[in-house]
N, C-alpha and C positions, 0 to 999 in steps of 0.2 A: 534317428530314424524313428524317434522319437519317436524314431525315433524315430523312430523315430523321426521327421521334419517339424519339430515343435516350436511355435512362437511367433506367428505373425498375424496381422489383421488385414482382411480384405473386405470391400463393401459388399452388401447384399445386392446382387445384380439388378433385380426388378426395381428396388427402391432407388438405386443410382440412376437408372435409365429415366424414370419419371422426373427425377430431380434435375438432371442435366437438360432435359427438354424445356423445363420451366425456366431455367437460368437465362435462356436467350432473350427473355423479355425484360430483364432487369437492366437498370442503369449501372454506371461504373461503381457507385457506392453500394448499391444493392448487390451487385455481383460479388464484391469483396466480402460482404456480410454472408452471402450464400456459401462462398467457398470456405469461410471459417466454420460455418454451421456444418457443412458437409464433412470437414475434417474431424469435428467433434463427434459426429454420428459414426463415422467410419472407425474411429479409434475406441469409442466407448462400447461398440456393439460387435462382438466377434461373429464372423460368418462361417461358411463351410470349413475353411482351413485354419481357423483360429488357433489350433493346437500345434501348428507346425513351424519348425525353425531349425535349430541345430541338429547335428547328426548324432553326436556321442553324449552330449551333456544333458542333465536334468533341467527341465523348464517347467513353466506354470500353466500356460493356456490349455483350454479344452475345446472340443467341438461345440458349436452352437446347438441350442435345443432343437432336436429333430434332425440334426445334420449327420450325415454318414461320410466316412472317408475310407478308402481302400488303399493300403500301402503294399507295394511289391518291391522288395529290396534284396540286395546281395551284400555280404560282408565277408571279409577274409583276414587272416592273420599269417604273416610270413615269418617262419622260424629260420634258424640258421641251417636246418637240414631239410625241412619240408614246409609246404604251405597248406593251410586248411581254409576251406571256403564253404559257404552255405547260402541258400536262399531262404527267404522268410516272407510270408504274407500275413498282413494284419487287417482286420475289419474293425472299425471303431464307430460308436454311436453316441451322440450327445443326448442324454436323458433330460437334462436341463442345461443351461449355459454354464453351470459350474460342476456338473456331474457327468462323467463319461465312462463307458465300458468298452473294452477291447478284447479281441481274441486273436492270437497269432499261432501259426503252424510252421514248423521247420522242414527243410529239405537239405540234408548234407550232401555236398558234392565231393569233398575230400577232407581228411582229418590230419591234424598235426598234434604233437604232444607239448604245446606251450601251456603256460599256467592258465587255469580257468579264469574267465572274465565275462562280464555281461556285454561290454562294449557299447551297444546302443541302449539308451535309457529306456526306450519303449519296447524293445524287442531283444531278447537274450540271444547269445550265440550258442547256448547249449541245445542239444537235440530234444528239447521239451516243448510240449504244447503249453501255452500260457493264457490264462484269463486274467485281465488286469482292470482295476477300477481306479479312476482319478477323481478326486474331490478338491476343487478350488475353494478353500475355506476362508480365504481372505482376499479382498480386492478393494483397492481404494485409488481413485484418481486424484491427481493434484492439479496441475495446470493443464492447458490444452495439449492433448496428445501424450500424456505421461501417466503411467499406471503402475502401482505396486501390487504384487500378487504373491500368494503362497498356495501351494498345492500338495496334497498328500496322495500317495499311491499305495495300493495293496493288491497283490496278485497271487495266484495259485499256479504252480508248475507241475505238469504231469509228464512222466517219461514217455518219449515216443519210441517207435520201433528201431530207430537208428542209434548208434553209440558214438561217443567221443573217442579220440585216438589216445594212444599211450596207456599207462597203467590205470588211469582213472576210468577208461572205457571198459575195464574188466570188473569193476565194482558192481555189486547188487544195488540197484537204484530204487529210490523211493521218491514220493512227491516232495515238493519244496514250496516255500513261501517267499515272496518278494515284497519288501516294504521300502518306501522312500519318501522324502519330503524335499521340496524345492521352493526357493523364494527368489524374487528378483524384481527388476524394474524394466519397463519397455516403453519406448516412444517411437515416433516416426523415423528417428535417425539412429539412436543408440539403444542397445539392449545389454542387460547384464543379469545373469542368473548364477546362483550357487545351490548345490544340493548334495545330499548324502543318501545312500541306499544300502540295503543289505539283502542278500539271498541266503536262505538257510534251508538245507535239505534234511529230511528225517532219516533215521537209522533204519537199515534193512538187514536183519540177521548179523549185526556187527559191522556192516559196511556203511560208510557214510561219505558222500561227496563233500568237498571243502566248502566252508562258509566263505562268501565273497562280500566284502565291505567296499563300497565305492564312495568317492567324493569327487565332485565335478565343479568346474568354473567355466563360464562361457561369456565372452564379450562379442557383441554383434554390431555391425555398422552397415547402414543403408546409404550407399554413396548417392550423390546427386543424380547420376544417370539412372539409378534404380528407383527413384522416388516418383514413379508414375502410376497413375490410377488406371483402373480398367477402362478400355481393353488392352492397354499397353503391357509390355513385359515388366514385371517387378522383380528385383533381385537384391540380395544382401550377402555380406561376407561375415564369417565368424572365426574367432580363435578359441579353440576348445582344449581344456586340460582335464584329464581323467586320472585319478589315483585309485589304486586297488590294493587291498590287503586280503590275502587268502590264507585260511587256516590249513592245517595239514589234514589230509584224507585219512580215513580209518578203514582197515580191512580185517575182518574177523575179530573186531574189538580192539585191534592194535593199531597204533598210529603208524602211518607210512612215512618213514623218514624222507626228507628231501622233497616234500610236496607243498610246502607253504611258501610265502614270499610277499614282497612288496614291489610295486612298480608304478611309475608315473609316466603318462604319455601326453604329448602336446602336438597340436597340428591345426592346419587351416581347413575350413569347410565353406561351402557356398550353397545358396538356395536360389532357385529361379522359379517364378510363379507366372503362369499365363492362364487367365480365366480361371477355370476350376481344375487346373492341372499344376503339378509342382514336381520339380526334379532337384534333388540335392545329393551332394557327395563330398567326400573329403578323406584325408589320410591323417594318421597320427604316428609320430616317431617317439621312441623312448628317450626320456631325459634322466630317468633314474630307474635302476633295475637291480633287484636283489631277490632272486627266486631260487628254489631248491634245485639240486643237480639232476633231479629226475625230469625236469622240464627243459625244452629247448629255449634258447635265447630268442625272444621275439624281436625282430628287426623293424617291423612295420605292420600297421593294421589299416584297413580301408573299408569304406562303406559307400554304397550307392543306392538311392531309394527313389521310386516313382510313386506319386500320390494322385489319386482322383477323388474329388469331393462332390457329393451329390446329396 
């Protein structure tokens, strides 16, 4: 929801329109050359939605220079006793094609006492406001339609008026910092990204929220039915793994027992793109879980996000 929707390329609509009109006058050989040229241009130049793809995992693309995107999403976590859910809105702007800034705001619908987690790489599930910057510091193309990239993230989290559930919701809160880095390769058919990230909160009168370290792997596939250019519907499928290590919380300078842990989640997600709109969603299930007894056992997490690019 990157995320989150981070990781695909779409053509710049005005350029494509003029190009397709000119193609009608070419012969068969010229038409083939034109199609190859169009594929190179489309994959080498990210447009409005160039930063969107997987739901949960860290990825590398950013918005195009001068491109805006608005994300409205909901995400939830199902514990063995209760379910927590929230909505989140994010506005992103591409300063350059490799530098992006975002701001997101939360709205909690219900809370649960599962272990703290970020879940979506671009938007946290904590009730914090977040300002986030993304810098794509490495980008190299190989053959037609394939690109290697690396992107670094840095953000500031400010506590909002709502609170999390469980014992952690009673802590005195302080601002936090989010840092992450991702690297991967993307083509017209296959995508692969790996990333790590960390959320650290400051101390407030001896109270401190847990540190959250994440590591993610994403594989994406664009099936033949989804390999269609504007104005047709474009879609792709992902398999996403998220691992989390959380430290123990502190209250009045003392460590709260039973508040740390490790867990790994895995699940499918999908992305559908139509013109300058995108819809993505997915679920993850636990494949490894070792968390403190003060937390509920998380049975499932889900996310759904709508994006508009302008």
